[in-house]
Each structure stands twice: as structure tokens, then as C-alpha cells.
N, C-alpha and C positions, 0 to 999 in steps of 0.2 A: 393428906397434905404432902407436898413435895418441895424440897429445898435443894437447889443445885447450882453449879457453876460451870461456865464454859471458858476454856482457854484455847489459844491458837498461836501458832508460830508467826502469824501475820495479824493485822487488825481486822480481819474478816473471819466470820464463822464458816467452816467448810460446808459444802453443799448438803451432804446427808445428815449433818447435825441439825440443820434448820428446816429441811424440806418435809412437807406433809405433816407439820405439827400445828396446823391451824393458825399460822401467823404469829405464834407467841415467841419464837426464838429470834433474838436480835441478829441482824446481819453483822453488827460490829462485835468484836471480841477484844478483851475478855468481857464477860457478862455474868450477872447473877439472876437467878429465876426463883420465884416463890409462887406456888399456886396451892389453892385449897378447893375442895369440892364437897358439896353435900347433896345427896341424891335420895329420892324415893322412887324405886322402880315399880313397875306393874307387878302385881302378885302373880306368881306362877300358878296355873291351874293344877289342882290335885283333887283327891277324893273328898276333901273337906271344903276347899274354896273353889267355887264354880261361878262366882258372880260375873254378870255380863258387863257391869260398869266398873271402871277403875280409873285411877288418876296417878300422875307422876310429876315430879319436878326435878330440876337440876340447877344448881347455882355454882359457878366455877370462876371465881376471880383469879386473875394472874397479875403479878407485879414483876417487872424486869428492870434491870439497871445495866446500861452498857458501859463501854470503856470511856465514853465521854461524860459519864455521870448523869446521863439522861434517864430519868425515872418515868416508867410508863405503868399505868394501871388500867386494865380493861377487863371486860367480861367475855370470856371465850364461850361460855354457856350460861344462859339465864332463860329458862323456859318452863312453861306449865302445859301439861297435856292431859286430855281426858280420852278415855277409850270406851267404846260401846261395841262389844263383840270384836269383830275384826277391823273396825273403823276407828280412826284416831284423829283428833284435832289438837294441834299444838300452836302456841304463840311464843315467839322469842327467838333466841339464838340456840342452835343445836349442832353438835359435831355430826356431820353427815357427808357422805359421798354419794354420787349419782352415777349409776352404770352397772354393768354386769361383769363380774370378775372376782378375783381373790382380794377381798377387802383388807386382809391381814398383812400380806406381803407385797402388794402391788407397788410398782414404781410411781403410780399416780394415774387415776382414771382420766380420760380425755375431757369430759365435760365438767365435772366437779370432783376434785381430788382430795380435798382436805388440806390443801396447801395454804389457803388464805383464811383469815378470820371468818367465821360463819356470818352470813347476813341475817339481820333480824327479819322474820317473816311469819306469816300465818299459813299453816298448811293443813289440808285435809287429805288423809291417805289411809291405805290399809296398813296393818301392823305386819310387815313382812308379806309373805305370800299367803293369801287367803284362799283356801280350797273352795271350789264350787261343788257343793254336795250332790247336785243333780247329775254330775258327771262321775259320781263315785269317787270324788276327790282326785280324779285323774288330771283335772285342769285346775290350776291355781292362778290368781291374779295378784300382782304387786303394782299398785298405781297410786299416784298422788298429784295434787294440784296446789300450787303455792303462789302467794303474792309477797314480795319482799321490798325492802327499802335500802337504798345506798346512802351513806353519808360521805360526800366527796367535797374536797375543798374547792375544786375548780368547777363543779357542776352541782346544782341544787335540784331537788325534786325528782331524782332519777329512781325508777322503779324496776323491779325484777318480776318477770312472769316466768313460771316454771311448771312443767308438767312431765310426767313419765308414766309409761304403761308397759308392763312386762307380763308375759305368760310363762308358766311352767307346765310342761307336759310330762306327766308321770307322777305317781304318788311319792310321798316323802321317802318311803322305803324301797322304791323301785330300783332295779339294777341299773337302768339307764334313764336319765331325765334330760329333756331338751328345754332350752330357754330361748326366748326371743322377745324383743321389745325395742323401745326407743325413748329418748328423752329430748326435751326441747326447752331451751332457755332464751329469754329475750330481755335485753336492757332497753328500756324505752322511757319516754317522757324526759322532762328536765329543762333546765334553763341555766344560762351562763352569760356573763357580760361580754366575753370575748366572741360569742356567737353573733353578736350584732354586726361584727365585721365580716361575717360569712353568710351572706344571703343565699349562697348556693347550697348550704346544708341546714339552714334554720330560717325561721321567719325574721321579719325586721326587728322584732323585740328580743331576739335571742332565745326563742323557745323552739323545742322540738314538739311534734304532735303530742299533747299531754292531756287533752280532754278525754274523759272516760268513754266518749263516743267512739274513740279509736281502739278500744280494748278488743273488740271483735276482730279487727284486722291484725292485732297482735296475737290473739289466741289462735286464730285459724291461719295466720301467716299468709294473708292475701291482700291485694290492693283493689279497691273498686275501679271499674273501668272509667268512671267519670271523676277520678280523683282530683282533677284540676278544678272542679266545682266545689270540692269539700274544703271549707275554711280550715286553715291550719296545716294543710298539706303543702309540702314543697316538692320541687321536681326530684330532689334526692330521695324523698320518701315514696316516690311513685313506684319504686321497686319493692321495698318492704319497709314497714315502720319498725325502727329500732335495730338493734344488733342481735341477730338470731344465730344460734349455734347449738350443737348437740351431737349425739351419736346414735347410730342404729346398731343394736347389739344382738349377738347370737352366741349361744354356747351349748355344750353338751357335757353331761356329767356321768361318769361311770363309777358305780359303787361296787368294788370288787373285794373279795376276801383279803387281798394284799393291800388294799387302800383305796382312796378316793382320788379320781382324776377329774379335773375340770379344764376343758379347753374353751377359749372364748375369744371373741373379736368385737371390738368397739370401733365401728366404721365412722370416721369423722365426717361431719358436714358443716358447712358455713352458709350455704344457700341451696337453691334448687339443684344445681349441678351435683352437689354432694348427695342430695336425696336420691337422685337417679343414678348414683354410682359412677359419675364421670371422673371421679378422683381416686378410683381404685389404684393402689392398695392402701391408701392413707388410713391411719388409725392405729389402735393398740391391739396387738395380738398376744395372747397369753396361754400358758399351760401351767397348771398347778397340781401338785401331788401331795397328798397327806396320807402317810402309812396307816394301815389298820392296826388294831390292837395285836400285840405280839408279846414275845418274851421280854420281860423287863431287864434292861441292862443299864450300866452306869452312864453310857452315852447313847442317846437316841435322837435321830432326826425326826422331827414331827411335822415339817412342812418345807417344801421347796417350790419356788415359783420362778419361771423364766418368761420374760416378756420382750417383745420387739415393738418399737414405736417407729412409724414412718409417716412423715408429713411433707414429703417432697413433691408430690404430684400437683395437688391444689387445682385440679381441673385445667392444668396448663398455665402458661405464663401470662397470657393475654386476658384482660377482663372482658373486652368486647370481642366476640368471635363472629365474624361475618357469616350470615346464613344460618346461624344457630340460635335457638331460643334460650340457651343457657350461657351463663357467664363463667369465665375462668378466673385465674389470678385470685383465688379465694382469700389469700393473705390472712391465714388463721389468726384469730384473737384480736387483730388490729381492726380499727373502725374509724372512718373519717369523722363522724359526729362525736363519738365518745373517745376522746384523745388517748385515754388510758386503757381502752379496749376491755378485754375480758379479764379484768383485775379488780381487786378490792384492797384499798389501803396499801397499794404498792406491791401486792403479792398476786401471782397468777392464781386464778380460781381453778383452772383446769390443770393439765399435766405440767409439772414443774420444769419439764425439759423444753418448754417454750417459755423462756424467762424474760422478765423486763430487762432492758439494757442496763439499768442501774445496778443489776446484780453482777455484771461482768467486770473483769479486771479493767481498770481504766486504760491499760495498754492494749487491750483486745481490739481487734478490728470491728467488733460488734458493739462497742461502748458508745455508739452514736447511731442516729437514724430514728426510725419509728420507735414507739414505746416498746413493741416487741420486734426487736431488730433481727431476730433469729427464729423464724418459724418454719424453716425447711431443714428438718432434723431426721436422722436415722439413728436409733438408739437401741442397744442391746442391754438387757438387765437380768441379773440373777439374784434372787433373795433366798435365804435359808434360815430356818429356825430350828433349834435343837435343845435338848435337855442334857445336862451333864450333872449327875447326882441331883442336887436341888437347885442348881443354877439354870436359868433360861438364857440361851445364847442366840445372837442375831448377827446375820451377815447380809449386807447390801452392796452390790457392785454394779456400776454402770459405765458403759463406754459409748460415746456418741460421736457422730460425724455431723458437722454443722456447716450450712451453706448460706446463712443470712436470709434474705427475702428475695423474691423475684425482682423487685424494684431496686434493691440494694444488695446484690450478691457479694459474697466475700471473694477476695482475690484467689483463694484456694480453699480446699476443705479444711476446716478447723476441727481438731479432735480434742476430746475431753474424757479423762478417766476420773471417777470418784468412787470412794468406797467407805464403808463403815463396818466396824466390828464392835459388838456390844454385849453386855452381860447384865442380868438382874440376879442378884444373890441374896437370898433371905438370911438375915441375921436373927436367928430364932431367940437368942438370949434377950434382945431388945425389941423383938417383934416389929422389925423394920426391914425394908428392902433396900439394899445397896445397888445403885444403878451406875454403870460405868460404860462409856463408849469412846472409841477412838476413830477419827475420820481423816481422810486424805483427799486432797484435790491436786491434780496435776494435768496440765494441758494448756489449750489456747483460749479457754473461756473465762475461767475463774482464777483469781489470784492463787498461785500455788501455795498450799498451806497444809500443815498437819495440826489437828486440834483434838480436843477431847471434852467430854462432859462427865461430871461425877456428881451424884446426888443421893439423897435419902428420901424414901417414901414410906409413909405410915398410913395404914388403913384401919378403920374401926367397923 
């Protein structure tokens, strides 16, 4: 269980206090938070327990109350899973990110970052990397296929298609390991009354292609040549059904006596032009270092991560490129049919540095326009984690240059600096964990503010 409170010098919660917390932290401050979780994990294999079949569950309700006395109660996690050897099937909500990188200190993965409330879904996947024994465990696969459901006020019946496939080359204990793979997400299907007024993007009854006969076009991301003869297709869908996006990832890991290094790149794509790398260098670039075991001292750094995010290319400014078979103007996360784009309940599903316009200071030049009014971003980030005596310390810093969108560029480059410093201190007398953080926002995007969080956590 955890009980905490957020305070701020303004009526908004600073960026790093609310970011990548699965949508549970209110934007408005002050706020109170209470959450509890009960879990059963898979049993770790040992010399006694070697069963091939196992099960697990998680239930994680959260209650928040913001400065306007609005009370919210929701389930961040509520799932049941079964495992057979290296395969797993789960149903429900689960805290999960998608991509290749440092999941502990990242600024936020491009495709699915953990910034929004998890979608309810059913997923069949491996449990992490499953080694292929016929290769001598030199090759391992991490793969999954999921179907999810959106609950949206403006659209009904919207579905999520998700799949990912990654390879690891090298045994778990190898000096050097290579990683490569990709992920693919699609928002598809759905209905809304306002769509009846938009015959250019939906049928006359306000429906997107929703019949399950379209699933193969969603899965393989292609359009039949005779699409005009397929009932339910509109000219808008003749390019692709739904809103597709994802990342193509590559990484290399070095396990040295001095520590572990992981270099990675998540190449962003929004359509075919991104798949064929017309939008280089867009995506997330990262380098993470975790020191090896050494002499125990009072202060020890146990992880450092540096990342660079760039989303300014977008395959060029023009959507239609004469003489080319590819489209530009990728306009990341925005979509003409799904007005709120790659978001869920008002929060960005992918990198939090492409934020909804409602997050910005009302005085900002980005507080109007498309739902994602700022998707041309260059951002540098450094995160660090350390131990001082029995306390765990955390630092996150980010500096970004923001240019709006190609269709609505900003008058000049807008800059934003945000940081967070936090500590978790065990109080052994009461067997609880004291959690404290301080955060700062200054710049052209978010309301300038200084805020903090203080809370207590108890585990059994």
C-alpha cells in the first residue's frame, strides 16, 4: 500500500512528477493518492520447483483526489495470466512498456512508454527472451500478439492490435549480445456520431472499417488492390486501415568486469516511409551503464542512462511527394480519423515528450491546434540512480527544443527544462518506505512550477 500527497507552486503537477506513472498522477495540484496492490508472481525455478505450468495475478486499485476535490477510482492493473514453459497468456490490464532499451531509467519508449493507463487486452507472448535450444541458446526470441479495447467518450468500439518480435543474439552470460526487432500497433474499428458529417474519412453511418474481415489488412498492414469493391472501405482507408505506428529497434550490450553497457535505438515509423527509413534519424537513441559489483561504499551509483529523442524529420514536410511511392509529413501520433491520436484517456501512450496540447501552459503557443500540437521535438535526457547508505536516490533531467508540427509550426523554437530529484528511505523501525521527490518545470511549454511528492509505502 502507498499513501502520498503532491504539492506545487502552481495549480499544475510538474512534468516529471506525473510522467511515466501509467496515468495515475493528476495533472492538477495539490492532490492526494492512495493505491494498493496484491500480487501472486510466477514461482522462480529452483532445484525443488520445476513445474512447467504456473499462474499469476495482480490487482492494483488507485484512488486520487485533486485540488478541485474530484475523486477518481480506477484499476491500473487487474490481470490473470497462465504460463506454460516459456509461453504466457494473460487477460486484463498490466503495467507494460514496448521496445528495446533501459526500462528502469528511460525517458519513455517511443511506441508504448508507460505514460498512460494500460489498455485492457488479451495477449499471448513469451515470458521475456525464450532461448532456442537447438542453437545452443545462442538465439532467443521475445515475441507477443495482443488484442485490446479502448474506452473513449468520443468514439465507441475502437480496438487495439499489437504485436512485437525481437531477437537476442548471444547467450545470457555472453560478453557481447546483440538485439534487433520491431513492434507494431494499430488503432482500428470504431463508430462516432460526429463521423456522419465526415464522409471523407468514414462511411455514411459514422463507422470506420470494423468488421473482422478487415483484420487481415490490419495485421499485415496492406490494402487489397480492389479495395473500392470491398464493402466498408472508404477512400481514406485505401492507404491503410486504422492508425498504425511503432518502432524498429536495434541494440548491443557489453558485459564487462567494470559493468554493463547497453546502446540502443528505437527508429520511429508512422507509415511505409518510416519503415524504409525515409525519416532518419527520427526516434529514441540511448546509452545505459550499470556498474559491476565492486567495493561497497556509503555512496554508489548503480545506473546512469542518457537518451536523445528526435522527431523533426517525419519524412519531410509534404504528405504527397510527386514521383514517389512514399508519403511524407508523418505527423507523429496525430490521425485524421482518431481525433485524439495515439493517446488513451487524455495521456500519450508513447513518448511523453510528444504531449497533448491540454498539458501545455495556456499561455504557450502550443496550447491550440491538433491534439498533439507539438510532435517535432529534439530532447536530451539524463537519468541516474544511486544508493546512499540505505536510501535509493533518483535524478531525471530533460531539455527539449520544440517546433510544433509541420502544418502549424511555432514562430520560433520553444525550449523546456524539467527535472526531478527523489529518494526512497527505509524506516526500519516501522517497516515502511518514505518516498520524497522534488520537481521543477521552467521554459515555454509547461506552466513554470516547483512541486513535490511525499508518501509512505508498506510491503508485506
